[in-house]
Backbone bond lengths (Angstrom), bond angles and torsions (degrees), N, CA, C in turn:
res aa  C-N    CA-C-N  psi(-1)  N-CA   C-N-CA  omega(-1)  CA-C   N-CA-C  phi
1 M - - - 1.476 - - 1.519 109.61 -
2 K 1.309 111.54 131.02 1.399 118.01 178.89 1.575 109.34 -102.89
3 R 1.312 112.08 126.01 1.479 119.73 -178.55 1.566 108.90 -104.60
4 N 1.286 114.08 128.51 1.479 118.66 -179.14 1.522 108.34 -106.38
5 L 1.331 114.71 129.32 1.459 121.11 177.78 1.436 109.52 -87.31
6 S 1.350 114.12 144.06 1.444 119.79 174.51 1.472 109.01 -70.86
7 P 1.450 116.35 152.20 1.397 114.68 -179.00 1.551 113.51 -58.95
8 Q 1.276 118.81 -31.09 1.497 118.75 178.84 1.503 109.59 -66.81
9 S 1.352 120.68 -43.78 1.436 119.98 -174.56 1.559 111.43 -73.23
10 S 1.373 116.64 -27.30 1.442 124.36 176.53 1.544 111.05 -69.89
11 L 1.326 114.89 -34.43 1.483 124.51 178.87 1.500 106.57 -69.35
12 S 1.316 115.58 -41.17 1.492 121.99 -179.37 1.589 109.13 -66.11
13 V 1.258 116.88 -42.28 1.457 122.06 177.43 1.581 108.46 -62.10
14 L 1.376 118.15 -48.32 1.406 121.92 -178.88 1.494 108.34 -58.78
15 A 1.411 118.15 -48.60 1.480 118.13 -175.67 1.425 111.92 -63.67
16 L 1.442 118.80 -36.18 1.428 121.99 177.27 1.535 113.19 -62.76
17 A 1.290 114.18 -38.98 1.583 120.64 179.80 1.469 107.03 -67.26
18 L 1.345 120.95 -45.28 1.450 120.52 -176.14 1.526 110.11 -71.34
19 L 1.367 120.41 -33.42 1.471 118.43 169.07 1.462 116.09 -63.73
20 A 1.289 118.31 -36.18 1.530 123.23 173.91 1.467 113.04 -60.68
21 L 1.347 115.35 -42.53 1.462 122.81 178.78 1.505 108.28 -68.57
22 C 1.225 123.58 -39.28 1.428 126.83 -178.13 1.553 112.09 -67.50
23 L 1.333 111.43 -34.94 1.485 116.21 -176.16 1.510 115.30 -91.80
24 A 1.364 116.43 -4.79 1.430 120.48 179.31 1.520 109.97 -72.54
25 P 1.258 118.35 134.14 1.443 124.13 178.97 1.528 110.57 -62.49
26 A 1.315 118.04 146.61 1.488 124.99 175.22 1.531 107.51 -122.21
27 P 1.320 115.83 148.21 1.471 115.03 177.40 1.572 110.04 -69.56
28 A 1.331 113.53 142.62 1.434 117.65 -174.60 1.461 110.83 -93.66
29 H 1.276 117.30 -29.96 1.422 122.84 -176.18 1.596 114.55 53.80
30 A 1.441 110.02 48.32 1.507 116.15 -167.49 1.494 99.73 -118.66
31 Y 1.327 114.12 161.70 1.456 121.63 173.48 1.410 111.41 -124.90
32 I 1.361 122.81 127.26 1.372 128.87 179.00 1.519 109.68 -103.60
33 D 1.241 117.04 108.51 1.534 116.91 -180.00 1.497 114.14 -81.81
34 P 1.304 120.31 167.62 1.460 122.80 -170.25 1.561 110.53 -65.67
35 G 1.277 119.45 -23.79 1.442 123.69 178.87 1.552 111.09 -64.74
36 T 1.281 115.23 -27.47 1.492 119.41 -176.93 1.443 113.66 -65.04
37 G 1.361 117.75 -38.27 1.439 117.81 174.77 1.516 116.02 -63.62
38 S 1.355 116.25 -39.82 1.491 116.49 177.40 1.514 110.85 -66.22
39 F 1.394 115.43 -32.71 1.509 119.72 -178.63 1.512 106.27 -66.96
40 V 1.291 119.25 -40.88 1.507 119.35 -178.06 1.496 108.82 -70.16
41 I 1.304 119.60 -40.26 1.496 121.85 176.75 1.576 109.65 -63.73
42 Q 1.234 116.44 -41.45 1.459 118.14 177.06 1.547 111.70 -58.35
43 G 1.297 115.16 -46.01 1.449 120.69 -179.32 1.496 112.51 -63.70
44 L 1.357 118.90 -37.73 1.442 122.93 178.39 1.614 106.35 -67.33
45 I 1.233 118.36 -52.40 1.474 122.64 177.41 1.570 111.20 -53.70
46 A 1.324 119.62 -40.82 1.399 123.39 179.15 1.604 108.38 -68.79
47 A 1.261 121.25 -35.83 1.479 125.15 -178.74 1.552 104.93 -71.48
48 V 1.295 121.79 -39.48 1.479 121.48 -177.45 1.485 105.93 -70.43
49 V 1.292 120.36 -45.61 1.423 120.17 -174.34 1.542 109.61 -67.53
50 G 1.359 115.01 -35.92 1.535 120.35 179.84 1.527 110.24 -66.86
51 A 1.338 117.88 -35.86 1.419 123.80 179.66 1.560 109.76 -69.18
52 G 1.310 112.57 -38.87 1.447 121.21 -178.50 1.537 107.54 -65.90
53 F 1.338 118.97 -49.89 1.448 122.37 177.70 1.524 113.44 -62.87
54 A 1.259 119.43 -35.08 1.461 120.42 175.80 1.533 112.27 -68.78
55 L 1.342 113.41 -35.08 1.437 119.20 178.64 1.548 108.30 -69.60
56 K 1.280 117.79 -39.24 1.489 119.30 179.33 1.536 111.92 -66.88
57 V 1.308 114.07 -40.06 1.447 115.73 -176.64 1.570 112.03 -69.92
58 F 1.363 115.98 -38.73 1.426 117.40 -174.85 1.553 113.07 -104.99
59 W 1.331 116.90 22.11 1.511 123.69 -173.49 1.495 107.25 -59.17
60 K 1.402 119.29 -51.91 1.456 122.70 -176.63 1.523 108.80 -56.51
61 R 1.244 123.08 -48.35 1.452 130.66 -178.10 1.567 113.18 -59.80
62 I 1.430 111.92 -40.69 1.487 116.71 173.25 1.389 115.10 -67.53
63 V 1.387 117.26 -42.49 1.464 116.99 177.18 1.570 114.24 -64.53
64 A 1.361 112.61 -41.47 1.453 120.04 176.81 1.597 112.83 -58.59
65 A 1.312 112.57 -36.76 1.528 118.13 177.79 1.425 110.70 -68.13
66 I 1.357 118.64 -36.38 1.469 121.31 -176.03 1.455 111.86 -78.30
67 T 1.385 118.14 -41.60 1.384 122.98 179.97 1.460 116.39 -82.42
68 G 1.303 118.80 -21.03 1.452 124.49 179.15 1.535 111.96 88.32
69 K 1.299 118.53 0.70 1.410 123.61 178.97 1.563 109.56 -79.87
70 S 1.299 111.78 164.48 1.478 117.61 179.84 1.561 109.47 -79.34
71 A 1.292 122.26 137.21 1.484 120.53 179.72 1.617 106.53 -84.97
72 V 1.336 111.85 129.59 1.382 122.67 -179.48 1.453 112.16 -95.35
73 E 1.369 118.55 114.15 1.400 118.63 179.99 1.580 115.12 -79.93
74 D 1.274 118.97 138.24 1.447 116.49 -178.62 1.579 103.78 -94.91
75 D 1.268 116.29 142.52 1.495 125.88 176.04 1.470 105.85 -94.79
76 D 1.349 118.95 95.95 1.442 126.25 174.38 1.450 115.61 -85.94
77 D 1.290 119.43 -16.84 1.433 120.86 -178.47 1.528 111.31 -78.40
78 L 1.390 115.76 130.18 1.392 120.20 -178.24 1.525 112.91 -101.29
């Protein structure tokens, strides 16, 4: 028995096969040296410190936006 696929179902099968091929892992043939780990850790620490500093600088504005009150700016310059 020969079963004919409709053009729509054959297109679906083709799209599924192409998606499977695109998502299949390929060997990278790459080398990660020991310094790469410390570089990643350094980047993570910098991101955490940067986020903390941004939070510190904009804390009053963040609280004012959440509570709906007006942010009062301090005049620290003498």
